[in-house]
FIKOLZA-1660 file (N, C-alpha, C; in steps of 0.1 Angstrom, whole numbers, plus 5000, padded with zeros to 4 digits):
% residues 152
   i   px   py   pz ch aa at
   1 2212 6258 8500  A  M  N
   1 2226 6256 8504  A  M CA
   1 2228 6250 8518  A  M  C
   2 2219 6254 8527  A  A  N
   2 2219 6248 8541  A  A CA
   2 2215 6234 8540  A  A  C
   3 2206 6230 8531  A  D  N
   3 2202 6216 8530  A  D CA
   3 2214 6207 8525  A  D  C
   4 2222 6213 8515  A  E  N
   4 2233 6206 8510  A  E CA
   4 2243 6203 8521  A  E  C
   5 2246 6212 8530  A  A  N
   5 2255 6211 8541  A  A CA
   5 2250 6200 8551  A  A  C
   6 2237 6201 8554  A  S  N
   6 2232 6191 8564  A  S CA
   6 2232 6177 8558  A  S  C
   7 2230 6175 8545  A  N  N
   7 2230 6162 8539  A  N CA
   7 2244 6156 8540  A  N  C
   8 2255 6164 8540  A  N  N
   8 2268 6159 8541  A  N CA
   8 2271 6153 8554  A  N  C
   9 2263 6156 8564  A  L  N
   9 2265 6151 8578  A  L CA
   9 2255 6139 8581  A  L  C
  10 2247 6135 8571  A  D  N
  10 2238 6124 8574  A  D CA
  10 2246 6111 8576  A  D  C
  11 2241 6103 8584  A  P  N
  11 2249 6090 8586  A  P CA
  11 2248 6082 8573  A  P  C
  12 2260 6075 8570  A  V  N
  12 2261 6067 8558  A  V CA
  12 2266 6053 8563  A  V  C
  13 2258 6043 8558  A  F  N
  13 2263 6029 8560  A  F CA
  13 2259 6021 8547  A  F  C
  14 2269 6019 8539  A  Q  N
  14 2266 6012 8526  A  Q CA
  14 2276 6001 8524  A  Q  C
  15 2271 5990 8519  A  I  N
  15 2280 5978 8515  A  I CA
  15 2284 5981 8501  A  I  C
  16 2297 5982 8499  A  Q  N
  16 2303 5984 8486  A  Q CA
  16 2305 5971 8478  A  Q  C
  17 2309 5961 8486  A  R  N
  17 2312 5948 8479  A  R CA
  17 2314 5937 8490  A  R  C
  18 2310 5925 8487  A  V  N
  18 2312 5913 8495  A  V CA
  18 2320 5903 8486  A  V  C
  19 2331 5898 8491  A  Y  N
  19 2339 5889 8482  A  Y CA
  19 2346 5879 8491  A  Y  C
  20 2350 5867 8484  A  L  N
  20 2358 5857 8490  A  L CA
  20 2372 5861 8488  A  L  C
  21 2379 5864 8500  A  K  N
  21 2392 5869 8499  A  K CA
  21 2403 5858 8499  A  K  C
  22 2400 5847 8506  A  E  N
  22 2409 5835 8506  A  E CA
  22 2401 5823 8508  A  E  C
  23 2406 5812 8502  A  A  N
  23 2400 5799 8505  A  A CA
  23 2411 5788 8502  A  A  C
  24 2412 5778 8511  A  S  N
  24 2421 5767 8509  A  S CA
  24 2415 5754 8514  A  S  C
  25 2419 5743 8508  A  L  N
  25 2414 5730 8512  A  L CA
  25 2426 5721 8512  A  L  C
  26 2428 5714 8523  A  E  N
  26 2439 5704 8523  A  E CA
  26 2433 5691 8527  A  E  C
  27 2438 5680 8521  A  Q  N
  27 2435 5666 8524  A  Q CA
  27 2448 5659 8525  A  Q  C
  28 2456 5661 8535  A  P  N
  28 2469 5655 8535  A  P CA
  28 2470 5640 8536  A  P  C
  29 2459 5634 8541  A  N  N
  29 2460 5619 8543  A  N CA
  29 2451 5612 8533  A  N  C
  30 2447 5618 8522  A  S  N
  30 2439 5612 8512  A  S CA
  30 2449 5604 8503  A  S  C
  31 2445 5593 8497  A  P  N
  31 2432 5587 8498  A  P CA
  31 2430 5577 8509  A  P  C
  32 2440 5573 8517  A  A  N
  32 2439 5563 8527  A  A CA
  32 2428 5566 8537  A  A  C
  33 2428 5579 8542  A  I  N
  33 2418 5583 8552  A  I CA
  33 2404 5582 8548  A  I  C
  34 2402 5583 8535  A  L  N
  34 2388 5582 8529  A  L CA
  34 2382 5568 8530  A  L  C
  35 2390 5558 8532  A  L  N
  35 2385 5544 8534  A  L CA
  35 2382 5541 8548  A  L  C
  36 2385 5550 8558  A  Q  N
  36 2381 5548 8572  A  Q CA
  36 2366 5551 8574  A  Q  C
  37 2360 5544 8582  A  H  N
  37 2345 5545 8585  A  H CA
  37 2342 5552 8598  A  H  C
  38 2352 5556 8605  A  D  N
  38 2350 5563 8618  A  D CA
  38 2344 5576 8615  A  D  C
  39 2336 5581 8625  A  N  N
  39 2331 5595 8624  A  N CA
  39 2343 5605 8628  A  N  C
  40 2345 5615 8619  A  P  N
  40 2356 5624 8623  A  P CA
  40 2351 5634 8633  A  P  C
  41 2361 5639 8641  A  A  N
  41 2359 5650 8650  A  A CA
  41 2360 5663 8642  A  A  C
  42 2351 5673 8644  A  V  N
  42 2351 5685 8637  A  V CA
  42 2354 5697 8646  A  V  C
  43 2364 5705 8643  A  D  N
  43 2367 5717 8651  A  D CA
  43 2365 5729 8642  A  D  C
  44 2357 5738 8646  A  I  N
  44 2355 5750 8638  A  I CA
  44 2359 5763 8646  A  I  C
  45 2367 5771 8640  A  Q  N
  45 2372 5783 8647  A  Q CA
  45 2368 5795 8638  A  Q  C
  46 2363 5806 8644  A  L  N
  46 2360 5818 8637  A  L CA
  46 2367 5830 8642  A  L  C
  47 2370 5840 8633  A  G  N
  47 2376 5852 8637  A  G CA
  47 2370 5864 8629  A  G  C
  48 2371 5876 8634  A  V  N
  48 2367 5888 8628  A  V CA
  48 2378 5898 8628  A  V  C
  49 2380 5905 8616  A  E  N
  49 2390 5915 8615  A  E CA
  49 2383 5928 8608  A  E  C
  50 2387 5939 8612  A  A  N
  50 2383 5952 8606  A  A CA
  50 2395 5960 8603  A  A  C
  51 2396 5965 8591  A  T  N
  51 2408 5973 8586  A  T CA
  51 2403 5985 8579  A  T  C
  52 2408 5997 8583  A  P  N
  52 2404 6009 8575  A  P CA
  52 2411 6009 8562  A  P  C
  53 2404 6012 8551  A  I  N
  53 2410 6013 8538  A  I CA
  53 2413 6027 8534  A  I  C
  54 2403 6036 8536  A  S  N
  54 2405 6050 8533  A  S CA
  54 2395 6057 8543  A  S  C
  55 2394 6070 8541  A  E  N
  55 2385 6078 8550  A  E CA
  55 2371 6073 8548  A  E  C
  56 2365 6067 8559  A  G  N
  56 2351 6063 8559  A  G CA
  56 2349 6050 8552  A  G  C
  57 2359 6043 8548  A  V  N
  57 2358 6030 8541  A  V CA
  57 2366 6020 8548  A  V  C
  58 2360 6008 8551  A  Y  N
  58 2366 5998 8559  A  Y CA
  58 2364 5984 8552  A  Y  C
  59 2373 5975 8554  A  E  N
  59 2372 5961 8551  A  E CA
  59 2370 5954 8564  A  E  C
  60 2359 5946 8564  A  V  N
  60 2356 5937 8575  A  V CA
  60 2356 5923 8570  A  V  C
  61 2364 5914 8577  A  S  N
  61 2364 5900 8572  A  S CA
  61 2361 5891 8583  A  S  C
  62 2355 5879 8579  A  V  N
  62 2352 5869 8589  A  V CA
  62 2360 5856 8583  A  V  C
  63 2367 5850 8592  A  T  N
  63 2375 5838 8588  A  T CA
  63 2370 5826 8595  A  T  C
  64 2369 5815 8588  A  A  N
  64 2365 5802 8594  A  A CA
  64 2376 5792 8591  A  A  C
  65 2379 5784 8601  A  T  N
  65 2388 5773 8599  A  T CA
  65 2380 5760 8603  A  T  C
  66 2379 5751 8594  A  V  N
  66 2372 5738 8597  A  V CA
  66 2382 5727 8596  A  V  C
  67 2385 5720 8607  A  H  N
  67 2395 5710 8608  A  H CA
  67 2388 5697 8612  A  H  C
  68 2388 5687 8604  A  T  N
  68 2382 5674 8607  A  T CA
  68 2394 5664 8609  A  T  C
  69 2392 5655 8619  A  K  N
  69 2402 5645 8622  A  K CA
  69 2396 5632 8625  A  K  C
  70 2403 5621 8622  A  I  N
  70 2399 5608 8627  A  I CA
  70 2412 5604 8634  A  I  C
  71 2410 5601 8647  A  A  N
  71 2421 5599 8657  A  A CA
  71 2430 5611 8656  A  A  C
  72 2443 5609 8652  A  D  N
  72 2452 5621 8651  A  D CA
  72 2455 5625 8637  A  D  C
  73 2448 5619 8627  A  K  N
  73 2450 5622 8613  A  K CA
  73 2440 5631 8607  A  K  C
  74 2444 5641 8600  A  T  N
  74 2435 5651 8594  A  T CA
  74 2428 5645 8582  A  T  C
  75 2415 5646 8582  A  V  N
  75 2407 5642 8571  A  V CA
  75 2407 5654 8561  A  V  C
  76 2403 5666 8565  A  F  N
  76 2404 5677 8557  A  F CA
  76 2405 5690 8566  A  F  C
  77 2411 5700 8560  A  L  N
  77 2412 5713 8566  A  L CA
  77 2408 5723 8556  A  L  C
  78 2398 5731 8560  A  V  N
  78 2393 5742 8551  A  V CA
  78 2395 5755 8559  A  V  C
  79 2402 5765 8552  A  E  N
  79 2403 5778 8557  A  E CA
  79 2397 5788 8547  A  E  C
  80 2388 5797 8551  A  A  N
  80 2382 5806 8542  A  A CA
  80 2381 5820 8549  A  A  C
  81 2383 5830 8541  A  K  N
  81 2381 5844 8546  A  K CA
  81 2371 5851 8537  A  K  C
  82 2360 5855 8542  A  Q  N
  82 2350 5863 8534  A  Q CA
  82 2351 5877 8539  A  Q  C
  83 2351 5887 8530  A  A  N
  83 2353 5901 8534  A  A CA
  83 2342 5909 8527  A  A  C
  84 2341 5921 8533  A  G  N
  84 2332 5931 8528  A  G CA
  84 2338 5945 8529  A  G  C
  85 2335 5953 8519  A  I  N
  85 2339 5967 8519  A  I CA
  85 2327 5975 8523  A  I  C
  86 2329 5983 8533  A  F  N
  86 2317 5991 8539  A  F CA
  86 2321 6006 8539  A  F  C
  87 2312 6014 8534  A  E  N
  87 2314 6029 8536  A  E CA
  87 2306 6032 8548  A  E  C
  88 2313 6038 8558  A  I  N
  88 2306 6042 8571  A  I CA
  88 2311 6056 8574  A  I  C
  89 2301 6065 8574  A  R  N
  89 2305 6079 8577  A  R CA
  89 2295 6086 8586  A  R  C
  90 2299 6096 8593  A  N  N
  90 2291 6104 8601  A  N CA
  90 2283 6097 8612  A  N  C
  91 2289 6086 8618  A  L  N
  91 2283 6079 8629  A  L CA
  91 2291 6082 8641  A  L  C
  92 2285 6082 8653  A  P  N
  92 2293 6085 8665  A  P CA
  92 2304 6075 8667  A  P  C
  93 2316 6080 8670  A  Q  N
  93 2328 6072 8671  A  Q CA
  93 2326 6060 8681  A  Q  C
  94 2318 6062 8692  A  E  N
  94 2316 6052 8702  A  E CA
  94 2308 6040 8696  A  E  C
  95 2301 6042 8685  A  Q  N
  95 2293 6031 8679  A  Q CA
  95 2302 6023 8669  A  Q  C
  96 2313 6028 8665  A  M  N
  96 2321 6021 8655  A  M CA
  96 2326 6007 8659  A  M  C
  97 2331 6005 8671  A  P  N
  97 2335 5991 8675  A  P CA
  97 2323 5981 8673  A  P  C
  98 2311 5984 8677  A  Q  N
  98 2300 5975 8676  A  Q CA
  98 2296 5973 8661  A  Q  C
  99 2297 5984 8653  A  I  N
  99 2294 5982 8639  A  I CA
  99 2304 5973 8632  A  I  C
 100 2317 5974 8635  A  M  N
 100 2328 5966 8630  A  M CA
 100 2327 5952 8635  A  M  C
 101 2323 5950 8648  A  G  N
 101 2324 5937 8654  A  G CA
 101 2311 5929 8654  A  G  C
 102 2300 5936 8651  A  I  N
 102 2286 5929 8651  A  I CA
 102 2279 5931 8637  A  I  C
 103 2276 5943 8634  A  T  N
 103 2268 5946 8622  A  T CA
 103 2274 5941 8609  A  T  C
 104 2287 5945 8606  A  C  N
 104 2293 5941 8594  A  C CA
 104 2296 5926 8593  A  C  C
 105 2301 5919 8604  A  P  N
 105 2302 5905 8603  A  P CA
 105 2289 5897 8600  A  P  C
 106 2278 5902 8606  A  Q  N
 106 2265 5896 8604  A  Q CA
 106 2261 5897 8589  A  Q  C
 107 2266 5907 8582  A  I  N
 107 2263 5908 8567  A  I CA
 107 2272 5898 8559  A  I  C
 108 2284 5897 8563  A  V  N
 108 2294 5889 8556  A  V CA
 108 2293 5874 8558  A  V  C
 109 2289 5871 8570  A  Y  N
 109 2289 5857 8575  A  Y CA
 109 2281 5847 8566  A  Y  C
 110 2269 5850 8562  A  P  N
 110 2261 5841 8554  A  P CA
 110 2269 5837 8541  A  P  C
 111 2276 5846 8535  A  Y  N
 111 2284 5843 8523  A  Y CA
 111 2295 5833 8526  A  Y  C
 112 2301 5835 8538  A  L  N
 112 2312 5826 8542  A  L CA
 112 2306 5812 8545  A  L  C
 113 2295 5811 8551  A  R  N
 113 2288 5798 8554  A  R CA
 113 2286 5791 8541  A  R  C
 114 2281 5797 8531  A  G  N
 114 2278 5791 8518  A  G CA
 114 2291 5787 8511  A  G  C
 115 2301 5795 8511  A  N  N
 115 2313 5791 8505  A  N CA
 115 2320 5779 8511  A  N  C
 116 2321 5779 8525  A  V  N
 116 2327 5768 8532  A  V CA
 116 2319 5755 8529  A  V  C
 117 2306 5755 8530  A  S  N
 117 2298 5744 8527  A  S CA
 117 2301 5739 8513  A  S  C
 118 2302 5748 8503  A  D  N
 118 2304 5745 8489  A  D CA
 118 2318 5738 8487  A  D  C
 119 2328 5744 8493  A  I  N
 119 2341 5738 8492  A  I CA
 119 2342 5724 8497  A  I  C
 120 2336 5722 8509  A  I  N
 120 2336 5709 8515  A  I CA
 120 2329 5699 8506  A  I  C
 121 2317 5702 8501  A  S  N
 121 2309 5694 8493  A  S CA
 121 2316 5690 8480  A  S  C
 122 2322 5701 8474  A  R  N
 122 2329 5698 8461  A  R CA
 122 2342 5690 8463  A  R  C
 123 2347 5689 8475  A  A  N
 123 2358 5681 8478  A  A CA
 123 2354 5666 8480  A  A  C
 124 2341 5663 8480  A  G  N
 124 2336 5650 8480  A  G CA
 124 2332 5645 8494  A  G  C
 125 2331 5655 8504  A  F  N
 125 2327 5652 8517  A  F CA
 125 2313 5656 8520  A  F  C
 126 2306 5649 8530  A  P  N
 126 2293 5654 8534  A  P CA
 126 2295 5669 8538  A  P  C
 127 2285 5677 8536  A  P  N
 127 2286 5691 8539  A  P CA
 127 2287 5694 8554  A  P  C
 128 2295 5703 8557  A  V  N
 128 2296 5708 8571  A  V CA
 128 2289 5722 8571  A  V  C
 129 2279 5723 8578  A  H  N
 129 2271 5736 8578  A  H CA
 129 2276 5744 8591  A  H  C
 130 2281 5756 8589  A  L  N
 130 2285 5764 8600  A  L CA
 130 2272 5769 8606  A  L  C
 131 2272 5769 8619  A  A  N
 131 2260 5773 8627  A  A CA
 131 2258 5788 8626  A  A  C
 132 2246 5793 8628  A  E  N
 132 2243 5807 8629  A  E CA
 132 2251 5812 8641  A  E  C
 133 2257 5824 8640  A  I  N
 133 2265 5830 8650  A  I CA
 133 2258 5843 8655  A  I  C
 134 2258 5844 8669  A  N  N
 134 2254 5856 8675  A  N CA
 134 2266 5865 8677  A  N  C
 135 2268 5874 8667  A  F  N
 135 2280 5882 8667  A  F CA
 135 2280 5892 8679  A  F  C
 136 2268 5896 8684  A  Q  N
 136 2267 5905 8695  A  Q CA
 136 2273 5897 8708  A  Q  C
 137 2269 5885 8710  A  A  N
 137 2274 5877 8721  A  A CA
 137 2289 5875 8720  A  A  C
 138 2294 5872 8708  A  M  N
 138 2308 5870 8705  A  M CA
 138 2316 5883 8708  A  M  C
 139 2311 5894 8704  A  Y  N
 139 2317 5907 8706  A  Y CA
 139 2317 5910 8721  A  Y  C
 140 2306 5908 8728  A  E  N
 140 2305 5911 8742  A  E CA
 140 2315 5902 8750  A  E  C
 141 2316 5889 8746  A  Q  N
 141 2326 5880 8753  A  Q CA
 141 2340 5885 8751  A  Q  C
 142 2343 5889 8738  A  Q  N
 142 2357 5894 8736  A  Q CA
 142 2360 5907 8744  A  Q  C
 143 2350 5916 8745  A  Q  N
 143 2352 5928 8753  A  Q CA
 143 2354 5924 8768  A  Q  C
 144 2346 5915 8773  A  A  N
 144 2348 5910 8787  A  A CA
 144 2361 5904 8789  A  A  C
 145 2366 5896 8780  A  E  N
 145 2379 5890 8781  A  E CA
 145 2390 5901 8781  A  E  C
 146 2388 5911 8772  A  A  N
 146 2398 5921 8771  A  A CA
 146 2399 5930 8784  A  A  C
 147 2387 5932 8790  A  A  N
 147 2386 5940 8802  A  A CA
 147 2392 5932 8814  A  A  C
 148 2392 5919 8814  A  A  N
 148 2397 5911 8825  A  A CA
 148 2412 5909 8823  A  A  C
 149 2418 5911 8812  A  T  N
 149 2432 5909 8810  A  T CA
 149 2439 5922 8815  A  T  C
 150 2448 5920 8824  A  P  N
 150 2456 5932 8829  A  P CA
 150 2465 5937 8818  A  P  C
 151 2467 5950 8818  A  L  N
 151 2476 5956 8808  A  L CA
 151 2490 5954 8813  A  L  C
 152 2499 5951 8804  A  Q  N
 152 2513 5949 8808  A  Q CA
 152 2522 5960 8805  A  Q  C
% end
């Protein structure tokens, strides 16, 4: 009986599911823009969100926006959100922000990279490969920015 009680307090970190939550592709200036031979400028933005679903269960999502332009005209715009459902129990509360901001996004991000590359390739463009991301550095930068921002 004592063993059963101690097992209930063991740390739990399990991936329940990883899924593509949203994906969109826009080519507002096609087909004319496709005839241009200039190299497009590529802007890539990433974001991370964590949302509690129920007791000990969280959805963590990573969003990528890939916007390519030639001069001031959009070649294509891809937005995708990859999410994961994680069961996380019996971990110290002070570790939760790092788990949500570093560990979970590191698991979800490779799926996002593949989906974004696939969408762009299937649209008829040369693939854009999202770089590997150091989510720990990204998290630490966000924490430093938050600490430097005065409360209002």
